[in-house]
TORKOL-4160 file (C-alpha; in steps of 0.2 Angstrom, whole numbers, padded with zeros to 4 digits, m for minus):
210
<pt num="1" X="0000" Y="0000" Z="0000"/>
<pt num="2" X="0008" Y="0016" Z="m0006"/>
<pt num="3" X="0008" Y="0032" Z="0005"/>
<pt num="4" X="0006" Y="0045" Z="m0008"/>
<pt num="5" X="m0004" Y="0060" Z="m0001"/>
<pt num="6" X="m0005" Y="0071" Z="0014"/>
<pt num="7" X="m0021" Y="0063" Z="0021"/>
<pt num="8" X="m0011" Y="0046" Z="0021"/>
<pt num="9" X="0003" Y="0054" Z="0032"/>
<pt num="10" X="m0010" Y="0062" Z="0043"/>
<pt num="11" X="m0018" Y="0045" Z="0047"/>
<pt num="12" X="m0001" Y="0038" Z="0052"/>
<pt num="13" X="0003" Y="0054" Z="0062"/>
<pt num="14" X="m0013" Y="0050" Z="0072"/>
<pt num="15" X="m0008" Y="0031" Z="0073"/>
<pt num="16" X="0009" Y="0036" Z="0080"/>
<pt num="17" X="0002" Y="0047" Z="0094"/>
<pt num="18" X="m0011" Y="0034" Z="0099"/>
<pt num="19" X="0003" Y="0021" Z="0100"/>
<pt num="20" X="0012" Y="0033" Z="0112"/>
<pt num="21" X="m0003" Y="0036" Z="0123"/>
<pt num="22" X="m0008" Y="0018" Z="0126"/>
<pt num="23" X="0006" Y="0012" Z="0136"/>
<pt num="24" X="0003" Y="0021" Z="0152"/>
<pt num="25" X="m0016" Y="0019" Z="0151"/>
<pt num="26" X="m0014" Y="0001" Z="0154"/>
<pt num="27" X="0004" Y="m0002" Z="0162"/>
<pt num="28" X="0013" Y="0006" Z="0177"/>
<pt num="29" X="0031" Y="m0001" Z="0174"/>
<pt num="30" X="0044" Y="0012" Z="0172"/>
<pt num="31" X="0051" Y="0012" Z="0155"/>
<pt num="32" X="0070" Y="0012" Z="0151"/>
<pt num="33" X="0070" Y="0011" Z="0132"/>
<pt num="34" X="0058" Y="0012" Z="0118"/>
<pt num="35" X="0061" Y="0004" Z="0101"/>
<pt num="36" X="0049" Y="0010" Z="0087"/>
<pt num="37" X="0050" Y="0000" Z="0070"/>
<pt num="38" X="0042" Y="0006" Z="0054"/>
<pt num="39" X="0038" Y="m0007" Z="0041"/>
<pt num="40" X="0032" Y="m0008" Z="0023"/>
<pt num="41" X="0031" Y="0008" Z="0013"/>
<pt num="42" X="0034" Y="0018" Z="0030"/>
<pt num="43" X="0052" Y="0012" Z="0029"/>
<pt num="44" X="0055" Y="0022" Z="0013"/>
<pt num="45" X="0049" Y="0039" Z="0019"/>
<pt num="46" X="0056" Y="0052" Z="0032"/>
<pt num="47" X="0048" Y="0046" Z="0048"/>
<pt num="48" X="0054" Y="0060" Z="0059"/>
<pt num="49" X="0036" Y="0068" Z="0061"/>
<pt num="50" X="0029" Y="0050" Z="0065"/>
<pt num="51" X="0042" Y="0048" Z="0079"/>
<pt num="52" X="0039" Y="0065" Z="0086"/>
<pt num="53" X="0020" Y="0062" Z="0086"/>
<pt num="54" X="0023" Y="0046" Z="0095"/>
<pt num="55" X="0034" Y="0055" Z="0108"/>
<pt num="56" X="0021" Y="0069" Z="0109"/>
<pt num="57" X="0008" Y="0055" Z="0115"/>
<pt num="58" X="0019" Y="0045" Z="0126"/>
<pt num="59" X="0027" Y="0060" Z="0135"/>
<pt num="60" X="0011" Y="0069" Z="0141"/>
<pt num="61" X="0013" Y="0059" Z="0157"/>
<pt num="62" X="0030" Y="0066" Z="0160"/>
<pt num="63" X="0028" Y="0085" Z="0158"/>
<pt num="64" X="0018" Y="0099" Z="0166"/>
<pt num="65" X="0019" Y="0109" Z="0150"/>
<pt num="66" X="0011" Y="0104" Z="0134"/>
<pt num="67" X="0022" Y="0092" Z="0124"/>
<pt num="68" X="0023" Y="0097" Z="0106"/>
<pt num="69" X="0034" Y="0093" Z="0090"/>
<pt num="70" X="0046" Y="0107" Z="0095"/>
<pt num="71" X="0050" Y="0101" Z="0113"/>
<pt num="72" X="0046" Y="0082" Z="0112"/>
<pt num="73" X="0065" Y="0077" Z="0111"/>
<pt num="74" X="0070" Y="0089" Z="0125"/>
<pt num="75" X="0056" Y="0082" Z="0136"/>
<pt num="76" X="0062" Y="0064" Z="0131"/>
<pt num="77" X="0080" Y="0068" Z="0136"/>
<pt num="78" X="0074" Y="0074" Z="0153"/>
<pt num="79" X="0067" Y="0057" Z="0157"/>
<pt num="80" X="0082" Y="0047" Z="0153"/>
<pt num="81" X="0073" Y="0035" Z="0142"/>
<pt num="82" X="0082" Y="0028" Z="0127"/>
<pt num="83" X="0073" Y="0030" Z="0110"/>
<pt num="84" X="0078" Y="0019" Z="0095"/>
<pt num="85" X="0071" Y="0020" Z="0078"/>
<pt num="86" X="0072" Y="0006" Z="0065"/>
<pt num="87" X="0065" Y="0002" Z="0048"/>
<pt num="88" X="0061" Y="m0013" Z="0037"/>
<pt num="89" X="0054" Y="m0013" Z="0020"/>
<pt num="90" X="0049" Y="m0032" Z="0020"/>
<pt num="91" X="0031" Y="m0037" Z="0020"/>
<pt num="92" X="0016" Y="m0029" Z="0012"/>
<pt num="93" X="0008" Y="m0020" Z="0027"/>
<pt num="94" X="0013" Y="m0003" Z="0033"/>
<pt num="95" X="0015" Y="m0006" Z="0051"/>
<pt num="96" X="0022" Y="0004" Z="0066"/>
<pt num="97" X="0027" Y="m0006" Z="0081"/>
<pt num="98" X="0032" Y="0002" Z="0098"/>
<pt num="99" X="0041" Y="m0009" Z="0110"/>
<pt num="100" X="0043" Y="m0004" Z="0128"/>
<pt num="101" X="0057" Y="m0011" Z="0138"/>
<pt num="102" X="0056" Y="m0011" Z="0157"/>
<pt num="103" X="0070" Y="m0021" Z="0165"/>
<pt num="104" X="0069" Y="m0038" Z="0157"/>
<pt num="105" X="0051" Y="m0036" Z="0151"/>
<pt num="106" X="0047" Y="m0031" Z="0134"/>
<pt num="107" X="0029" Y="m0026" Z="0129"/>
<pt num="108" X="0024" Y="m0021" Z="0111"/>
<pt num="109" X="0009" Y="m0013" Z="0103"/>
<pt num="110" X="0007" Y="m0012" Z="0084"/>
<pt num="111" X="m0004" Y="m0003" Z="0072"/>
<pt num="112" X="m0008" Y="0001" Z="0054"/>
<pt num="113" X="m0020" Y="0012" Z="0044"/>
<pt num="114" X="m0034" Y="0004" Z="0033"/>
<pt num="115" X="m0041" Y="0017" Z="0021"/>
<pt num="116" X="m0041" Y="0032" Z="0033"/>
<pt num="117" X="m0045" Y="0021" Z="0048"/>
<pt num="118" X="m0032" Y="0019" Z="0062"/>
<pt num="119" X="m0032" Y="0001" Z="0069"/>
<pt num="120" X="m0022" Y="m0008" Z="0082"/>
<pt num="121" X="m0016" Y="m0026" Z="0077"/>
<pt num="122" X="m0006" Y="m0032" Z="0092"/>
<pt num="123" X="m0008" Y="m0028" Z="0110"/>
<pt num="124" X="0005" Y="m0034" Z="0121"/>
<pt num="125" X="0006" Y="m0051" Z="0111"/>
<pt num="126" X="m0013" Y="m0053" Z="0108"/>
<pt num="127" X="m0017" Y="m0052" Z="0089"/>
<pt num="128" X="m0033" Y="m0043" Z="0083"/>
<pt num="129" X="m0039" Y="m0029" Z="0072"/>
<pt num="130" X="m0046" Y="m0015" Z="0083"/>
<pt num="131" X="m0052" Y="0002" Z="0078"/>
<pt num="132" X="m0042" Y="0014" Z="0088"/>
<pt num="133" X="m0056" Y="0026" Z="0092"/>
<pt num="134" X="m0068" Y="0031" Z="0107"/>
<pt num="135" X="m0067" Y="0023" Z="0124"/>
<pt num="136" X="m0062" Y="0005" Z="0128"/>
<pt num="137" X="m0062" Y="m0006" Z="0144"/>
<pt num="138" X="m0048" Y="m0018" Z="0142"/>
<pt num="139" X="m0050" Y="m0034" Z="0153"/>
<pt num="140" X="m0037" Y="m0048" Z="0155"/>
<pt num="141" X="m0047" Y="m0063" Z="0161"/>
<pt num="142" X="m0047" Y="m0082" Z="0163"/>
<pt num="143" X="m0053" Y="m0092" Z="0148"/>
<pt num="144" X="m0068" Y="m0099" Z="0156"/>
<pt num="145" X="m0087" Y="m0100" Z="0152"/>
<pt num="146" X="m0098" Y="m0085" Z="0159"/>
<pt num="147" X="m0084" Y="m0073" Z="0163"/>
<pt num="148" X="m0088" Y="m0061" Z="0149"/>
<pt num="149" X="m0106" Y="m0061" Z="0154"/>
<pt num="150" X="m0101" Y="m0056" Z="0172"/>
<pt num="151" X="m0090" Y="m0042" Z="0166"/>
<pt num="152" X="m0103" Y="m0035" Z="0154"/>
<pt num="153" X="m0116" Y="m0036" Z="0168"/>
<pt num="154" X="m0106" Y="m0025" Z="0179"/>
<pt num="155" X="m0103" Y="m0012" Z="0165"/>
<pt num="156" X="m0122" Y="m0012" Z="0161"/>
<pt num="157" X="m0128" Y="m0011" Z="0179"/>
<pt num="158" X="m0116" Y="0004" Z="0181"/>
<pt num="159" X="m0126" Y="0013" Z="0167"/>
<pt num="160" X="m0113" Y="0012" Z="0154"/>
<pt num="161" X="m0118" Y="0007" Z="0137"/>
<pt num="162" X="m0108" Y="m0006" Z="0127"/>
<pt num="163" X="m0106" Y="m0002" Z="0109"/>
<pt num="164" X="m0095" Y="m0016" Z="0103"/>
<pt num="165" X="m0082" Y="m0030" Z="0109"/>
<pt num="166" X="m0068" Y="m0040" Z="0103"/>
<pt num="167" X="m0058" Y="m0054" Z="0111"/>
<pt num="168" X="m0041" Y="m0062" Z="0108"/>
<pt num="169" X="m0032" Y="m0076" Z="0116"/>
<pt num="170" X="m0015" Y="m0084" Z="0113"/>
<pt num="171" X="m0020" Y="m0102" Z="0118"/>
<pt num="172" X="m0036" Y="m0111" Z="0122"/>
<pt num="173" X="m0039" Y="m0112" Z="0141"/>
<pt num="174" X="m0026" Y="m0098" Z="0145"/>
<pt num="175" X="m0028" Y="m0079" Z="0147"/>
<pt num="176" X="m0040" Y="m0069" Z="0136"/>
<pt num="177" X="m0040" Y="m0051" Z="0133"/>
<pt num="178" X="m0057" Y="m0043" Z="0130"/>
<pt num="179" X="m0058" Y="m0026" Z="0122"/>
<pt num="180" X="m0075" Y="m0018" Z="0126"/>
<pt num="181" X="m0081" Y="m0002" Z="0117"/>
<pt num="182" X="m0091" Y="0009" Z="0129"/>
<pt num="183" X="m0100" Y="0026" Z="0125"/>
<pt num="184" X="m0093" Y="0035" Z="0140"/>
<pt num="185" X="m0077" Y="0035" Z="0150"/>
<pt num="186" X="m0077" Y="0021" Z="0163"/>
<pt num="187" X="m0075" Y="0027" Z="0181"/>
<pt num="188" X="m0063" Y="0020" Z="0194"/>
<pt num="189" X="m0077" Y="0012" Z="0204"/>
<pt num="190" X="m0083" Y="0002" Z="0189"/>
<pt num="191" X="m0065" Y="m0004" Z="0185"/>
<pt num="192" X="m0064" Y="m0009" Z="0204"/>
<pt num="193" X="m0079" Y="m0020" Z="0202"/>
<pt num="194" X="m0073" Y="m0028" Z="0187"/>
<pt num="195" X="m0056" Y="m0032" Z="0195"/>
<pt num="196" X="m0065" Y="m0039" Z="0210"/>
<pt num="197" X="m0074" Y="m0053" Z="0199"/>
<pt num="198" X="m0067" Y="m0070" Z="0200"/>
<pt num="199" X="m0057" Y="m0075" Z="0185"/>
<pt num="200" X="m0052" Y="m0057" Z="0181"/>
<pt num="201" X="m0033" Y="m0053" Z="0182"/>
<pt num="202" X="m0033" Y="m0035" Z="0176"/>
<pt num="203" X="m0044" Y="m0021" Z="0170"/>
<pt num="204" X="m0040" Y="m0004" Z="0163"/>
<pt num="205" X="m0047" Y="0009" Z="0152"/>
<pt num="206" X="m0041" Y="0017" Z="0136"/>
<pt num="207" X="m0047" Y="0034" Z="0129"/>
<pt num="208" X="m0041" Y="0037" Z="0111"/>
<pt num="209" X="m0045" Y="0055" Z="0113"/>
<pt num="210" X="m0056" Y="0057" Z="0098"/>
C-alpha cells in the first residue's frame, strides 16, 4: 500500500500518537527504552514527524507543560529513556510497532492504517484488528465460560452502554483479553468492580481522545 498523499501521512501521524498514549493507560512499569519500528512503505519515507508524534503522545505523562513537536525530544531527554528507531521494507503491510522495555520485560503494541482508519493489530502479544477510536475497557481474564457475561453485567448495571467488543487469546484455556467499546469513560469504581470478579486478572481503560 503506497503512501502518496498528505491525508495518508495524517492518518499515520494519528496512529503514532495513539501508540504513544496507550502504554501508560494500561501499564505502570517504568520504561528504560523504547524501540519503534516502521515497516512496509513507511520504511521508505522520512519518519521524523511520526516519531515526534509518538513521543508527543507518550510524554504527556512526564511534563507539566504541553508536549509538542518542538519540545518532544527535550522532554524525552529529561526522562532518561532511550529511544531507538528502525525500519524494514519487508512485508506488504505498513506497520508501526512500539516496544517498551522495562528491566527484562518487553511489551509491544502495533498498528496500521486501513483506508483512513487507524487500527491496532497487536496488543502486548494478543493479535486482533481493533479500531483505535472512542473509549475502551480492556480486561485480561481467565478463559472460562460465563466470565464475559459477568463483566458486561457489571458495566451495564453501572449505566454504561456497550457499543462493541472484541476478544483475543493466545492459547485455548489460558488468558483472554477482552476489548469492550463503551459510550462513556469508565469510572474507577466500575473498574474496581470488574477487578473484583473471580477470573479477572486485570482491568484498565483506554481513551483514544477522539
